[in-house]
C-alpha positions as CSV (number, residue, x, y, z in Angstrom):
1,M,22.3,11.8,-2.2
2,Q,19.8,13.0,0.2
3,D,19.7,15.7,-2.2
4,T,19.6,13.8,-5.2
5,V,16.7,11.7,-3.6
6,E,14.9,14.6,-2.7
7,A,15.0,16.2,-6.3
8,V,13.6,13.2,-8.0
9,Y,10.5,13.5,-5.3
10,A,9.9,16.9,-6.2
11,T,10.4,16.0,-10.2
12,V,7.8,13.1,-9.5
13,A,5.5,15.6,-7.6
14,G,5.5,17.8,-10.7
15,N,5.5,15.6,-13.3
16,V,2.1,13.6,-11.7
17,A,0.7,17.3,-11.4
18,A,0.9,17.6,-14.9
19,R,-0.6,14.9,-16.2
20,A,-3.2,15.2,-13.5
21,D,-6.0,16.1,-15.6
22,R,-5.2,13.4,-18.3
23,L,-4.7,10.5,-15.2
24,W,-8.6,12.1,-14.1
25,D,-10.1,11.6,-17.4
26,V,-8.6,8.0,-17.6
27,S,-10.0,7.2,-14.3
28,T,-13.2,8.5,-15.0
29,A,-13.7,6.9,-18.4
30,L,-13.0,3.5,-16.5
31,H,-15.7,4.4,-14.4
32,R,-18.3,5.4,-16.7
33,D,-18.0,2.4,-18.7
34,P,-17.1,-0.3,-16.7
35,E,-16.4,-3.7,-17.7
36,T,-16.6,-6.7,-14.9
37,S,-14.2,-10.0,-14.9
38,W,-12.3,-11.0,-18.1
39,A,-13.9,-9.0,-20.1
40,E,-12.1,-6.1,-19.6
41,H,-11.0,-5.3,-22.9
42,R,-11.7,-1.2,-23.2
43,A,-10.2,-0.8,-20.0
44,A,-7.1,-3.0,-21.0
45,A,-6.5,-1.1,-24.2
46,L,-7.0,2.4,-23.0
47,L,-4.4,1.9,-20.5
48,S,-1.9,-0.1,-22.8
49,G,-2.5,2.6,-25.0
50,E,-1.7,5.5,-22.7
51,L,1.6,3.5,-21.6
52,E,2.8,2.7,-25.2
53,R,2.4,6.2,-26.4
54,A,5.0,7.4,-23.2
55,G,7.1,4.9,-25.1
56,F,6.8,1.8,-23.1
57,R,7.0,-1.8,-24.3
58,V,3.5,-3.5,-23.9
59,D,3.2,-6.7,-24.3
60,H,-0.6,-7.5,-24.6
61,G,-2.6,-11.0,-23.7
62,V,0.0,-11.8,-21.1
63,A,-0.5,-15.5,-19.0
64,G,-2.9,-16.9,-21.6
65,L,-5.2,-13.5,-20.2
66,P,-6.6,-11.7,-23.3
67,T,-7.4,-8.6,-20.9
68,A,-3.7,-8.4,-19.2
69,F,-0.6,-6.7,-20.3
70,V,2.6,-5.7,-19.2
71,A,4.3,-2.7,-20.1
72,R,8.0,-2.4,-19.6
73,T,10.8,0.6,-19.7
74,G,14.4,0.8,-18.1
75,D,17.8,-0.3,-18.9
76,G,17.0,-3.5,-18.0
77,D,19.7,-4.5,-15.7
78,G,19.7,-3.8,-12.1
79,P,16.2,-3.9,-9.6
80,R,12.7,-4.4,-11.1
81,V,9.7,-2.8,-9.6
82,A,6.0,-3.6,-10.5
83,L,3.7,-0.9,-10.2
84,L,-0.2,-3.0,-10.4
85,M,-3.2,-1.9,-12.2
86,E,-6.7,-3.3,-11.5
87,Y,-9.9,-1.9,-13.9
88,D,-12.5,-4.8,-13.7
89,A,-15.6,-3.9,-12.0
90,L,-18.7,-5.2,-10.3
91,P,-21.7,-6.7,-12.1
92,G,-24.8,-3.9,-10.7
93,L,-22.9,-2.2,-9.4
94,G,-19.9,-0.6,-11.4
95,H,-16.8,0.8,-9.6
96,A,-18.1,0.3,-6.4
97,C,-14.7,-1.2,-5.3
98,G,-12.6,1.7,-7.0
99,H,-10.6,0.2,-9.4
100,N,-10.6,2.7,-11.8
101,L,-8.7,4.5,-9.0
102,I,-6.2,1.8,-8.9
103,A,-5.9,1.7,-12.9
104,G,-5.2,5.7,-12.3
105,A,-2.8,5.6,-9.8
106,G,-1.3,2.8,-11.1
107,L,-0.9,4.4,-14.7
108,G,0.3,7.8,-13.0
109,A,3.2,6.3,-11.1
110,A,4.3,4.6,-14.3
111,L,4.4,7.6,-16.3
112,A,5.8,10.0,-13.5
113,L,8.8,7.9,-13.4
114,R,9.5,7.5,-16.7
115,D,9.1,11.5,-17.2
116,T,11.6,11.6,-14.2
117,F,14.2,9.1,-15.1
118,G,14.2,8.8,-18.7
119,E,16.2,5.8,-19.0
120,V,14.9,3.7,-15.8
121,P,17.8,2.6,-13.5
122,G,16.9,-1.2,-13.5
123,T,13.3,-2.3,-15.3
124,L,10.1,-0.5,-14.5
125,L,6.7,-3.3,-14.9
126,A,3.4,-1.4,-15.1
127,V,1.0,-4.8,-14.8
128,G,-2.2,-5.0,-16.0
129,T,-4.3,-7.7,-14.0
130,P,-7.8,-8.4,-14.5
131,A,-10.7,-9.8,-12.5
132,E,-9.7,-9.6,-9.5
133,E,-13.0,-9.3,-8.6
134,G,-14.0,-13.1,-9.7
135,G,-11.4,-15.0,-11.3
136,G,-7.7,-13.9,-9.9
137,G,-5.7,-12.6,-12.8
138,K,-3.0,-12.5,-10.6
139,V,-2.8,-15.4,-9.8
140,N,-2.3,-16.7,-13.6
141,E,0.1,-14.1,-14.2
142,V,2.1,-15.7,-10.8
143,A,2.5,-18.8,-12.4
144,A,3.4,-17.2,-15.6
145,G,6.2,-15.9,-14.2
146,V,5.3,-12.6,-14.4
147,F,7.1,-11.5,-11.0
148,D,9.7,-13.4,-11.4
149,G,12.8,-11.3,-10.3
150,V,11.0,-8.3,-8.9
151,D,12.1,-6.7,-6.0
152,A,8.5,-5.1,-5.3
153,A,5.0,-5.1,-6.7
154,L,3.1,-1.5,-5.6
155,M,-0.8,-1.0,-5.4
156,F,-2.9,1.2,-3.3
157,H,-6.7,0.7,-2.6
158,P,-9.5,2.9,-2.3
159,G,-11.3,2.4,0.8
160,V,-13.2,3.9,4.1
161,Y,-10.5,3.1,6.4
162,D,-6.4,5.4,5.8
163,W,-4.3,2.1,7.0
164,S,-0.8,1.4,5.5
165,W,-1.4,-2.5,4.9
166,A,-4.5,-4.3,3.6
167,P,-5.4,-7.4,6.5
168,L,-6.5,-9.2,3.6
169,T,-7.4,-13.2,4.1
170,A,-6.9,-16.5,2.2
171,S,-10.5,-17.6,0.7
172,A,-11.6,-20.4,-1.4
173,Q,-14.7,-21.5,-2.9
174,L,-15.8,-25.3,-3.1
175,R,-19.1,-26.4,-4.3
176,V,-20.4,-29.4,-1.8
177,G,-22.6,-31.5,-3.7
178,F,-24.5,-35.0,-2.2
179,H,-25.7,-37.8,-4.4
180,G,-28.8,-39.6,-3.1
181,R,-31.7,-41.9,-4.8
182,A,-34.7,-40.5,-6.4
183,A,-38.0,-41.9,-5.1
184,H,-41.7,-41.0,-4.2
185,P,-42.1,-39.4,-1.1
186,T,-45.2,-41.5,-0.6
187,G,-44.9,-44.3,-3.2
188,N,-41.4,-45.8,-2.1
189,P,-40.2,-43.5,0.3
190,T,-37.8,-46.1,1.8
191,E,-36.2,-46.6,-1.6
192,G,-35.2,-43.0,-1.5
193,I,-31.7,-41.2,-0.4
194,D,-32.8,-37.3,0.3
195,A,-29.9,-35.8,-1.2
196,L,-31.1,-32.4,-0.1
197,A,-31.3,-33.7,3.4
198,A,-27.7,-34.1,3.3
199,L,-27.0,-31.0,2.5
200,I,-29.1,-29.2,5.4
201,Q,-27.0,-31.6,7.5
202,F,-24.1,-30.6,6.1
203,F,-25.1,-26.6,6.5
204,N,-25.8,-27.5,10.3
205,T,-22.5,-29.8,10.5
206,I,-20.8,-26.4,9.1
207,A,-22.8,-24.2,12.2
208,V,-21.5,-26.0,14.7
209,L,-17.7,-26.0,13.1
210,S,-18.0,-22.4,13.2
211,R,-18.3,-21.6,16.5
212,R,-14.8,-22.6,17.1
213,L,-12.7,-21.3,14.2
214,P,-9.8,-19.0,14.5
215,S,-9.9,-15.0,14.3
216,G,-10.3,-14.5,10.3
217,S,-11.9,-18.0,9.3
218,H,-15.4,-18.0,8.4
219,V,-17.6,-20.2,6.0
220,Q,-20.3,-18.8,4.3
221,G,-22.9,-21.1,2.1
222,I,-26.1,-20.8,-0.2
223,V,-27.8,-23.7,-2.0
224,S,-27.1,-23.5,-5.4
225,Q,-29.3,-26.8,-6.1
226,G,-32.2,-28.4,-3.9
227,G,-34.4,-30.7,-5.8
228,K,-36.7,-30.2,-8.9
229,A,-39.7,-30.9,-7.9
230,T,-41.7,-31.4,-4.3
231,N,-43.2,-34.4,-4.8
232,I,-39.8,-36.1,-5.5
233,V,-37.1,-37.2,-3.2
234,P,-34.0,-35.1,-4.5
235,D,-31.4,-37.1,-5.8
236,Y,-28.8,-34.5,-6.0
237,A,-28.0,-31.1,-4.2
238,E,-25.6,-28.9,-4.1
239,G,-23.9,-25.9,-1.9
240,L,-21.6,-23.0,-2.7
241,F,-19.2,-22.6,-0.1
242,G,-17.3,-19.2,0.4
243,L,-14.2,-20.1,2.8
244,R,-12.1,-17.3,4.6
245,G,-8.4,-17.8,6.6
246,G,-6.9,-15.3,8.5
247,T,-3.6,-17.3,7.0
248,T,-3.1,-19.6,3.9
249,G,-1.9,-22.1,6.1
250,A,-5.5,-21.4,7.8
251,L,-7.7,-21.6,4.9
252,H,-6.5,-24.9,3.7
253,R,-6.6,-26.7,7.0
254,L,-10.3,-25.6,6.7
255,V,-10.8,-26.7,3.3
256,A,-9.8,-30.2,5.1
257,E,-11.8,-30.0,7.7
258,L,-14.9,-29.4,5.3
259,R,-14.0,-32.5,3.6
260,S,-14.2,-34.3,6.6
261,C,-17.5,-33.0,7.6
262,A,-19.0,-33.7,3.8
263,E,-17.6,-37.5,3.9
264,G,-19.1,-37.5,7.9
265,V,-22.5,-36.5,6.8
266,A,-22.5,-38.6,3.6
267,L,-21.6,-42.2,5.8
268,A,-24.3,-40.6,8.1
269,T,-27.3,-40.8,5.4
270,G,-26.5,-43.0,3.1
271,S,-25.5,-40.6,0.4
272,R,-22.3,-39.8,-1.6
273,A,-20.5,-36.7,-0.7
274,E,-18.7,-34.6,-3.6
275,V,-16.4,-31.7,-3.3
276,T,-14.8,-29.9,-5.4
277,Q,-12.8,-26.1,-5.5
278,V,-14.3,-23.6,-7.6
279,G,-11.8,-20.8,-8.8
280,E,-8.9,-19.6,-7.7
281,V,-7.5,-20.2,-4.3
282,Y,-6.4,-16.3,-2.6
283,E,-3.7,-16.4,-0.2
284,H,-3.4,-14.1,2.4
285,F,-1.8,-11.1,1.8
286,R,2.0,-11.0,3.6
287,P,2.5,-7.1,4.7
288,N,5.8,-5.5,4.3
289,D,6.5,-2.9,6.7
290,V,9.6,-1.6,4.7
291,L,7.9,-0.7,1.5
292,A,4.3,0.5,3.5
293,G,6.8,2.9,5.5
294,R,7.9,4.3,2.6
295,F,4.6,4.7,1.6
296,T,3.0,6.1,4.3
297,D,5.9,9.1,4.7
298,H,5.6,9.8,0.8
299,I,1.7,10.5,1.0
300,A,2.2,12.5,4.0
301,R,3.5,15.1,2.4
302,S,0.2,15.3,0.8
303,G,-1.9,15.9,4.0
304,I,-3.1,12.1,4.5
305,E,-2.0,10.2,7.3
306,L,-1.7,6.8,7.2
307,T,-2.3,4.0,10.9
308,Q,-1.7,0.4,11.4
309,P,-4.9,-1.5,10.9
310,T,-7.2,-2.1,13.8
311,A,-6.5,-5.2,15.1
312,G,-8.7,-8.0,14.4
313,V,-10.4,-6.6,11.7
314,Y,-10.3,-7.8,8.5
315,L,-11.4,-6.6,5.0
316,G,-12.0,-9.3,2.6
317,S,-9.5,-11.0,-0.2
318,S,-7.7,-10.4,-3.4
319,D,-5.5,-12.1,-5.6
320,I,-2.3,-9.6,-4.4
321,G,-2.2,-12.0,-1.7
322,N,-0.8,-14.3,-4.1
323,V,2.3,-11.7,-5.0
324,S,2.8,-10.5,-1.8
325,T,3.7,-14.2,-0.7
326,R,6.2,-14.1,-3.1
327,V,7.8,-10.7,-3.4
328,P,7.7,-8.1,-1.4
329,A,4.9,-6.0,-2.0
330,L,2.8,-3.0,-0.8
331,H,-1.3,-2.6,-0.8
332,P,-2.5,0.2,1.6
333,F,-5.9,1.3,2.1
334,V,-6.6,5.3,1.5
335,A,-10.2,6.4,2.1
336,I,-12.7,8.2,-0.2
337,M,-15.2,8.0,2.1
338,G,-16.0,7.8,5.9
339,A,-15.6,4.6,7.7
340,D,-19.5,4.5,8.3
341,G,-19.6,3.6,4.4
342,S,-18.5,0.7,2.8
343,D,-16.9,-0.6,-0.4
344,H,-19.2,-2.8,-2.8
345,T,-22.0,-0.1,-2.4
346,P,-23.6,2.2,-4.9
347,D,-22.5,4.9,-2.4
348,F,-18.7,3.6,-3.0
349,A,-19.4,3.6,-6.5
350,R,-20.3,7.6,-6.9
351,A,-17.7,8.4,-4.1
352,A,-15.3,6.5,-6.9
353,A,-15.6,9.0,-9.4
354,G,-15.9,12.5,-6.9
355,E,-13.9,15.2,-5.7
356,R,-12.2,13.0,-2.8
357,A,-11.3,10.0,-4.8
358,R,-9.6,12.8,-7.7
359,R,-7.0,13.7,-4.6
360,V,-6.3,10.6,-3.5
361,M,-5.6,8.9,-6.6
362,L,-3.3,11.9,-7.6
363,A,-1.3,11.5,-4.0
364,S,-1.5,7.6,-4.3
365,A,0.3,7.8,-7.8
366,E,3.1,10.2,-6.4
367,A,3.4,8.1,-3.3
368,L,3.9,5.1,-5.6
369,A,6.1,6.5,-7.7
370,C,8.4,7.8,-5.2
371,T,8.1,4.2,-3.0
372,A,9.2,3.1,-6.2
373,A,12.0,5.3,-6.9
374,D,13.8,4.1,-2.9
375,V,13.4,0.2,-4.3
376,L,15.1,1.1,-7.6
377,M,17.4,3.6,-6.5
378,D,18.4,2.2,-3.0
379,S,20.1,-1.4,-2.8
380,A,19.5,-1.4,1.6
381,I,15.4,-0.7,1.2
382,R,15.6,-3.7,-1.8
383,E,17.7,-6.3,0.7
384,E,15.7,-4.9,3.7
385,A,12.6,-5.7,1.7
386,W,13.8,-9.0,1.2
387,S,14.8,-9.8,4.7
388,R,11.0,-8.8,6.3
389,L,9.5,-11.0,3.8
390,R,11.7,-14.0,4.7
391,E,11.2,-13.3,8.4
392,R,7.2,-13.4,7.8
393,E,7.5,-16.5,6.0
394,K,9.8,-17.9,8.8
395,A,7.2,-16.8,11.7
396,E,3.9,-18.1,10.3
397,T,5.3,-21.3,8.9
398,A,7.1,-22.0,12.2
């Protein structure tokens, strides 16, 4: 069996190498032509076209999303593995999060596995997941059943650290509005109820709340509407607030606290509070050390050493969290620039088209394909991955 497994790994490596130039062409094409969330029409067409030409059966517009797709291959029986591709860019910054590399690696892994097995044992899905940066395509795909029956959902993310899994928080956005009563500030000031003053008091209340939030939780807000003129007491004001929690449960508790704060401020100021959720909730990422361990071992053959994340450090949020709380999932970070840099910057966008990025993308494609092969070929790995997921779920809800 070991000889067979090693032969598969070697074949995967050869197949990734054989497609290296084309994979890099696809990645750099995405980089040159960035499309933002929900508008990734050319990216989705490019990636799904590559898969279709390689013999994958492609469903377009899955989960009611025009730029989402699922490509599948295999005999349809037994295990199911999903390779995830992100391809949306940031407004004004292009691929400053490196999603062009995520797409290239996922595509390369899928094509290499089909080249290796011919008829994949089980089912291999290559899932196009739009709007990670704003909207959450994976949330819709989870709800639509795209990941039902999947034994492992695999992707990688370029970054500034070499970490075997991603410490990603849960996140949500709330719009908090206060309704007051307009008045002239000198003509009839006592008739007015200042909605902006209520909103400012809400910001002050949140500042006090923030001092006692647990690690991984925070609130960041902006004033999105504050009145129409300086000689009118504002009858409406609102703020937009981004909330994060180290776990999804912590996020829900924070949301409840903000609602209570808004009601308290409204009571104190004579206004009326209105709290609404904006967009989808991103759940926290639930790591799976079985899958992370396999990927770490495989990418080490390319000279990349992954470690555990630094304790207490969080790196934002992603809709991969909503997948990871339902099926075993993989989301390592692999560095394309030094730890003194950051994603969501022009420097990172430039790095995502550089020589180091090419090496990382190809190494990650090979490691993703080998990890997927492990899951497809070895029932013990599947069972252990599911067991670890259930253990983490139990620990988080205890």
